[in-house]
Structures are given as C-alpha cells and as structure tokens.
The first five atom37 places (N, CA, C, CB, O) and aatype in JSON, in Angstrom:
{
  "aatype": [12, 16, 6, 3, 16, 6, 3, 1, 9, 3, 6, 7, 10, 19, 15, 1, 19, 1, 19, 19, 6, 0, 5, 14, 10, 6, 16, 1, 0, 0, 0, 18, 0, 15, 10, 8, 3, 6, 10, 0, 8, 1, 10, 6, 5, 0, 14, 2, 0, 14, 0, 7, 0],
  "atom_mask": [
    [1, 1, 1, 1, 1],
    [1, 1, 1, 1, 1],
    [1, 1, 1, 1, 1],
    [1, 1, 1, 1, 1],
    [1, 1, 1, 1, 1],
    [1, 1, 1, 1, 1],
    [1, 1, 1, 1, 1],
    [1, 1, 1, 1, 1],
    [1, 1, 1, 1, 1],
    [1, 1, 1, 1, 1],
    [1, 1, 1, 1, 1],
    [1, 1, 1, 0, 1],
    [1, 1, 1, 1, 1],
    [1, 1, 1, 1, 1],
    [1, 1, 1, 1, 1],
    [1, 1, 1, 1, 1],
    [1, 1, 1, 1, 1],
    [1, 1, 1, 1, 1],
    [1, 1, 1, 1, 1],
    [1, 1, 1, 1, 1],
    [1, 1, 1, 1, 1],
    [1, 1, 1, 1, 1],
    [1, 1, 1, 1, 1],
    [1, 1, 1, 1, 1],
    [1, 1, 1, 1, 1],
    [1, 1, 1, 1, 1],
    [1, 1, 1, 1, 1],
    [1, 1, 1, 1, 1],
    [1, 1, 1, 1, 1],
    [1, 1, 1, 1, 1],
    [1, 1, 1, 1, 1],
    [1, 1, 1, 1, 1],
    [1, 1, 1, 1, 1],
    [1, 1, 1, 1, 1],
    [1, 1, 1, 1, 1],
    [1, 1, 1, 1, 1],
    [1, 1, 1, 1, 1],
    [1, 1, 1, 1, 1],
    [1, 1, 1, 1, 1],
    [1, 1, 1, 1, 1],
    [1, 1, 1, 1, 1],
    [1, 1, 1, 1, 1],
    [1, 1, 1, 1, 1],
    [1, 1, 1, 1, 1],
    [1, 1, 1, 1, 1],
    [1, 1, 1, 1, 1],
    [1, 1, 1, 1, 1],
    [1, 1, 1, 1, 1],
    [1, 1, 1, 1, 1],
    [1, 1, 1, 1, 1],
    [1, 1, 1, 1, 1],
    [1, 1, 1, 0, 1],
    [1, 1, 1, 1, 1]
  ],
  "atom_positions": [
    [[12.7, 186.53, -163.36], [14.04, 186.56, -163.93], [14.83, 185.41, -163.22], [14.74, 188.01, -163.74], [14.76, 185.18, -162.01]],
    [[15.57, 184.74, -164.07], [16.34, 183.58, -163.53], [17.68, 184.08, -162.99], [16.58, 182.46, -164.63], [18.1, 185.19, -163.3]],
    [[18.33, 183.24, -162.19], [19.59, 183.65, -161.66], [20.64, 183.86, -162.7], [20.04, 182.68, -160.71], [21.51, 184.73, -162.56]],
    [[20.56, 183.02, -163.8], [21.49, 183.17, -164.93], [21.32, 184.48, -165.6], [21.32, 182.07, -165.92], [22.31, 185.09, -166.0]],
    [[20.1, 184.95, -165.76], [19.8, 186.26, -166.47], [20.35, 187.36, -165.57], [18.19, 186.48, -166.74], [20.99, 188.29, -166.05]],
    [[20.11, 187.26, -164.24], [20.57, 188.29, -163.33], [22.12, 188.35, -163.33], [20.03, 188.02, -161.89], [22.71, 189.43, -163.27]],
    [[22.78, 187.16, -163.41], [24.22, 187.19, -163.49], [24.78, 187.9, -164.73], [24.72, 185.82, -163.45], [25.77, 188.63, -164.66]],
    [[24.11, 187.64, -165.87], [24.5, 188.27, -167.11], [24.29, 189.8, -167.04], [23.71, 187.65, -168.28], [25.13, 190.57, -167.52]],
    [[23.16, 190.24, -166.45], [22.91, 191.69, -166.32], [23.92, 192.3, -165.43], [21.53, 191.97, -165.79], [24.38, 193.41, -165.71]],
    [[24.3, 191.65, -164.37], [25.25, 192.18, -163.44], [26.64, 192.24, -164.1], [25.26, 191.31, -162.15], [27.37, 193.21, -163.89]],
    [[27.03, 191.24, -164.87], [28.29, 191.25, -165.6], [28.32, 192.41, -166.62], [28.51, 189.88, -166.32], [29.33, 193.1, -166.79]],
    [[27.19, 192.61, -167.29], [27.15, 193.67, -168.28], [27.28, 195.05, -167.6], [0.0, 0.0, 0.0], [27.97, 195.93, -168.12]],
    [[26.65, 195.23, -166.48], [26.79, 196.56, -165.8], [28.16, 196.71, -165.28], [25.79, 196.73, -164.64], [28.71, 197.8, -165.45]],
    [[28.78, 195.75, -164.68], [30.13, 195.82, -164.18], [31.04, 196.15, -165.34], [30.55, 194.49, -163.51], [31.91, 197.02, -165.21]],
    [[30.86, 195.48, -166.5], [31.72, 195.74, -167.67], [31.58, 197.21, -168.09], [31.35, 194.78, -168.87], [32.58, 197.86, -168.39]],
    [[30.41, 197.72, -168.11], [30.16, 199.14, -168.52], [30.8, 200.13, -167.56], [28.64, 199.43, -168.6], [31.39, 201.13, -167.95]],
    [[30.66, 199.8, -166.25], [31.27, 200.67, -165.28], [32.82, 200.7, -165.38], [30.83, 200.24, -163.9], [33.46, 201.74, -165.19]],
    [[33.39, 199.52, -165.68], [34.84, 199.49, -165.94], [35.21, 200.32, -167.12], [35.32, 198.09, -166.15], [36.25, 200.98, -167.08]],
    [[34.44, 200.33, -168.18], [34.71, 201.15, -169.39], [34.68, 202.67, -168.96], [33.6, 200.84, -170.57], [35.55, 203.47, -169.3]],
    [[33.66, 202.97, -168.22], [33.53, 204.42, -167.79], [34.76, 204.78, -166.9], [32.12, 204.67, -166.97], [35.35, 205.84, -167.07]],
    [[35.12, 203.93, -165.99], [36.23, 204.2, -165.1], [37.6, 204.37, -165.84], [36.32, 203.08, -164.08], [38.51, 205.07, -165.39]],
    [[37.67, 203.69, -166.99], [38.93, 203.76, -167.8], [39.04, 205.05, -168.57], [39.02, 202.59, -168.79], [40.1, 205.4, -169.09]],
    [[37.9, 205.78, -168.65], [37.97, 207.02, -169.38], [38.65, 208.16, -168.58], [36.58, 207.43, -169.77], [38.76, 208.13, -167.35]],
    [[39.1, 209.16, -169.37], [39.69, 210.33, -168.64], [38.65, 210.94, -167.7], [40.21, 211.43, -169.66], [37.46, 210.87, -167.98]],
    [[39.07, 211.53, -166.6], [38.21, 212.11, -165.6], [37.21, 213.08, -166.22], [39.03, 212.8, -164.53], [36.06, 213.11, -165.81]],
    [[37.63, 213.85, -167.2], [36.81, 214.87, -167.78], [35.52, 214.27, -168.48], [37.65, 215.67, -168.79], [34.49, 214.93, -168.57]],
    [[35.62, 213.04, -168.94], [34.44, 212.44, -169.66], [33.68, 211.45, -168.84], [34.88, 211.75, -170.91], [32.7, 210.9, -169.33]],
    [[34.08, 211.19, -167.61], [33.37, 210.19, -166.71], [32.0, 210.65, -166.37], [34.15, 209.94, -165.39], [31.04, 209.88, -166.43]],
    [[31.9, 211.96, -165.98], [30.59, 212.38, -165.53], [29.56, 212.18, -166.58], [30.61, 213.79, -165.12], [28.49, 211.66, -166.27]],
    [[29.82, 212.58, -167.83], [28.85, 212.37, -168.95], [28.58, 210.94, -169.14], [29.35, 212.96, -170.25], [27.43, 210.57, -169.37]],
    [[29.59, 210.09, -169.07], [29.38, 208.64, -169.27], [28.53, 208.05, -168.14], [30.74, 207.89, -169.34], [27.66, 207.21, -168.41]],
    [[28.75, 208.45, -166.92], [27.86, 207.99, -165.84], [26.46, 208.54, -165.97], [28.41, 208.38, -164.5], [25.51, 207.85, -165.62]],
    [[26.29, 209.77, -166.46], [24.98, 210.35, -166.64], [24.23, 209.58, -167.74], [25.09, 211.86, -166.98], [23.02, 209.37, -167.64]],
    [[24.97, 209.16, -168.78], [24.32, 208.42, -169.85], [23.88, 206.99, -169.36], [25.29, 208.31, -171.09], [22.81, 206.5, -169.71]],
    [[24.73, 206.36, -168.56], [24.42, 205.06, -167.97], [23.18, 205.21, -167.03], [25.68, 204.49, -167.17], [22.24, 204.42, -167.08]],
    [[23.23, 206.24, -166.22], [22.06, 206.51, -165.34], [20.75, 206.68, -166.12], [22.31, 207.76, -164.51], [19.72, 206.12, -165.76]],
    [[20.84, 207.47, -167.18], [19.62, 207.7, -167.97], [19.07, 206.39, -168.61], [19.91, 208.75, -169.07], [17.87, 206.14, -168.65]],
    [[20.01, 205.57, -169.1], [19.63, 204.27, -169.69], [19.04, 203.36, -168.63], [20.86, 203.59, -170.35], [18.01, 202.73, -168.89]],
    [[19.62, 203.27, -167.45], [19.06, 202.4, -166.46], [17.76, 202.92, -165.92], [20.01, 202.19, -165.36], [16.87, 202.13, -165.62]],
    [[17.61, 204.22, -165.77], [16.32, 204.78, -165.34], [15.2, 204.48, -166.37], [16.46, 206.32, -165.13], [14.08, 204.16, -166.0]],
    [[15.56, 204.61, -167.67], [14.59, 204.29, -168.7], [14.2, 202.84, -168.64], [15.13, 204.62, -170.07], [13.02, 202.52, -168.78]],
    [[15.12, 201.99, -168.45], [14.83, 200.51, -168.35], [13.9, 200.24, -167.16], [16.18, 199.68, -168.2], [12.97, 199.44, -167.27]],
    [[14.15, 200.9, -166.02], [13.32, 200.72, -164.91], [11.91, 201.18, -165.11], [13.88, 201.39, -163.81], [10.96, 200.5, -164.72]],
    [[11.75, 202.38, -165.76], [10.45, 202.89, -166.08], [9.65, 202.02, -167.03], [10.59, 204.21, -166.64], [8.42, 202.01, -166.97]],
    [[10.32, 201.28, -167.91], [9.7, 200.43, -168.9], [9.36, 199.03, -168.29], [10.64, 200.29, -170.13], [8.55, 198.3, -168.87]],
    [[9.96, 198.65, -167.16], [9.77, 197.37, -166.65], [8.35, 197.26, -166.0], [10.89, 197.04, -165.65], [7.88, 198.22, -165.38]],
    [[7.7, 196.12, -166.14], [6.45, 195.95, -165.49], [6.57, 196.02, -163.97], [5.85, 194.66, -165.9], [7.57, 195.6, -163.39]],
    [[5.53, 196.55, -163.36], [5.55, 196.65, -161.9], [5.45, 195.29, -161.26], [4.41, 197.53, -161.41], [4.6, 194.49, -161.65]],
    [[6.28, 195.02, -160.31], [6.22, 193.75, -159.58], [5.22, 193.85, -158.46], [7.61, 193.35, -159.04], [5.13, 194.9, -157.82]],
    [[4.47, 192.82, -158.19], [3.51, 192.87, -157.06], [4.27, 192.96, -155.77], [2.58, 191.64, -157.05], [5.39, 192.47, -155.66]],
    [[3.65, 193.61, -154.76], [4.25, 193.74, -153.43], [4.64, 192.4, -152.88], [3.31, 194.43, -152.47], [3.87, 191.44, -152.97]],
    [[5.85, 192.3, -152.32], [6.3, 191.08, -151.71], [6.96, 190.16, -152.7], [0.0, 0.0, 0.0], [7.39, 189.07, -152.34]],
    [[7.04, 190.57, -153.96], [7.69, 189.72, -154.98], [9.18, 189.85, -155.0], [7.18, 190.03, -156.34], [9.84, 189.19, -155.8]]
  ]
}
C-alpha cells in the first residue's frame, strides 16, 4: 500500500468518525458498532501479510 493510499484511507476514517460524533448520543453506539463491523470485515478479507512486513 502506498503512502498516498494510506492517507486517503485515514482521511476517510476520520471523516466517518466525525459524522458519528456529530450524531445524537443515543445513536452513536449503533454507528460505532456498524463502523467496527465494517472494519473487522475488511481486515478479515485482507490477505495475510508475511511476518516482518
């Protein structure tokens, strides 16, 4: 993954967290749970990196 790609992923995550934080308190937990589920799914689908990579 290039540095540019990592920067775009970071910006996207920060943007989504800002959206969640702007929601009323009552809906934040569900929004964070949804974000967690999506990120966990993406990690599970990612190819395994060799040790030391």
